[in-house]
C-alpha positions, 0 to 999 in steps of 0.5 A: 374684603370684609363678607357683607354677612359681617358687614350686615350683621355689624350694622344689625348689632349696633342699630338694635343698641341704639333703638334700644338706648333710644328708649331712654334718651327722649324720656330723659330729655323730657322729664329733665325739664318738666321737672325743673318747670315744676319746681321753678312752679314750687318755689314762686308760689310755695304750694307743696303740690308742686314739691310733690309732683317734681319728688313724683316724676323725679323718682321716676325720672332717675329710674328711666336715667339709670338705664338709659346711662347703662344702655349707652355706655356699650354703643360707643365701645363698638366704634372701636370693637365693631368699627375699627377702620371708622375710628381710624379713619375719622376718629379726629373729627367724630373723637372730637364731640364725643370726647366734650360730651363725657367730659363736659355734658355727663359728668354735669349731668350724672354730678348733679343728679345726684345732689336732685335726690339727697338735697332736698334736706341739705339746700335751700329752696333756689339751690335745689332748683338751680340743681335741677335746671343744671340736671336739664341743662345737662341733658341737652348738652350730652344730646347736643354733643352727640348730635353734632357727631351725628350730624358730621357723619350726614353732612361731613364739613369742616373737615379733609382727607389727608394721603399721607396718613390715609385718615380725616384730619379736623379743619375746623372744629366751627364748622363741624359746631355750627352745621346746619344739619347738626344745629337742625337735628339737634333742635328737632330731637331735643324737642322730641323728647320734650313731647315723650316727656309730655306724653308720659306725665299726661298719661300717667295723670290722665290715668290718675283722673280716671281713677279718681286719684290724687286728683289736685297732682294729677290736674296740675301735671295734666296741665302742665304736660297739656302746655308743654307738650303742644309748644313741644310738638309744634317746636316738633313740626316746625323743626321738621319742615327745616329738617326738610329744607336741609334735605333739601340742599345737602342729602338729595339722595336722603329726601328723594328716597323718602317721597319715594322720587323716582323721577325729577317732577316740574317745579313744583314736585308733589308729595306722595302720600302712600303707595306701594314701592318697587325699588328694582323697577323704581317705580311707585304703584298706585301712588296718592300725591299731594301736587306741590306740596313737596316743593314747598318743602324740600325748597320752599319755592314754586320754580325749583325742582326736586332731583329724583333718584333716576336722575341721582343714579346717573349723578352717582356713576359720572362721580364714581368715575370722578373717584377712580381718578382720584383714587388713582392719582392716590396710589400714584402719591402713596408710591411717591410722596413728592410727586406734585402733579398726582397730589395736584390731581389727588386735591382736584377730584378729592370729593369724589374720592368716597364714590370711586370707594363704593366700588371698591367693593366688587372690584378690588382695584379700583381702576380697572372696574368695568363698566357693569360694576360701576354701573352697580356701585352706583345703583347702591348709592340708593338706600331702601327706598320702602323702610325710609318711605314706610317709617316717614309717614309712620313717624310723621301720622303719629306727630298728627295725632300727637298735636291733636291731643295735646290741643284738646288737653289743653284746651280741656284743661283750661276750661277746668272741665277734665274730670268731666270729658273722659274721652280726653283723658282716654285718649292722653292714655292711649296716646302714650306710646306714640312719642317713642313710636315716632322717635324710632321711625325718625332714627330709622329715616336718619340713619338708613337713609345715610346707607351706602355710607357711614359718613355721606360722600366720604366713607362706605359702610362696608369699609368701616367694620372691623374684621370679625367673625360671624361667629363673634357677631352673632354671640355679642348680638344675641348678649346684647339683645337679651341685656337690654331687652332684660333692662327694659322689662326693669324699667318697666316694671319699675315704672309701672310699680311707682306710677301705680302706687303714685305719690303718697302724702297725707293728704292725697294718698291713694283711695280719695276720689273727687265727684263724678263729672264736677270740676275741682276747684282750685285748678287752672291752666295758668300753673301760678293759680291755686286757689284751694282745693276741694276737699275729697269724696270717698 
């Protein structure tokens, strides 16, 4: 029996490496598309400032891309070192999209990243633009296959359990790929990446404008980031609503935990804005609610209820008892593969087999589990509610703040009032950490909300780990944290260094400033409108 300490340390190690890695991923996704947009404008207009923009933001993209690759490679190795039973049990399904990601998307992205940096003088304008768009598409393809794999863990379709091999086997790749959970997760995640890239460009551009540096460059970067960021933020919000709707159908426990919905309310269910969670007693104290909102988000109706956690626990107990019978039938099949009656019984109750495995944590002989052990396992099928509840609300609050800032920034850019409205520029700088906070909170919601499963309703997390010692895990965890922290410090140092340096073309060198409180002629939120800029004044 694997100890709880080994399970928790394995989870902590993977969570730490994943959260570190995801500090780099969203910026790669967002900046890659912004580079493609900027270079497209350069090719269409011939205005050199857009080439300057592409090169400068591309330099920061390259720093982030390199460190993102370095932090991402080790994660895949952890499936074999720390989660060996998981890899053996579902490797046929989970490994397929990861293999495609490595063979197609990652090599496509990596190859064209090199051409992007070294092909400026060797390729024509149109050829180099094609390379830049392929870098952007490669980044998104890479995210697609990883999120298809993760989406299957959240909602396992297109696979079935083979009692002869004791493994899950792929039956329909199309079902895995087109899973509604996987597709919504993909577009929601990449849209969040576009928001991150937009915040990054908007914030640094605003800083230049506050310092009256690189004004022509910064105004155009600001305008592009404001427009792209607003569209991306609206996409994230829309797709977040779609994600909530999908959760209401396929991940009812996660949805109820996010909302701390202990009781099944009469339809339509209210949305709890804030409250104090008491998971032990299954109650939320001092809750402030918005009537009807949760029912509309989760069911898009006024008549369909949202099931509460107490009723879900009762459903879990029923499914655990059914899973125990499936486990007993599996044991008979293993003892006598020709036993057709046992195979039929297993097939009938196979969807509940994973629930039967939940009690194996407390009763090694599953079929002998007591009522108390079954009740404990049913209660364990509820994830930690308080962290999910607050992580979701932090994510939403960041999203609303970013939406407001992007609207204000776009209006200011459209009115050519950026230089006069310094408070808008200060808001853009303050907003820079927001997308990373929102993304990290989003991953906590997605992954913690799936507990106690590695693969939802199929494989419990505690069964998935390798037979490692506590010392092995502590040593590797400390090593990863130190290494990843060092890489993060290097990233921050390089980003700040090159951002402070800025673009250094002679016609827009540091030290040249715009006239205070005066708009710069030639700037327009219409990206292609480029009249000659006003000469800078020292």
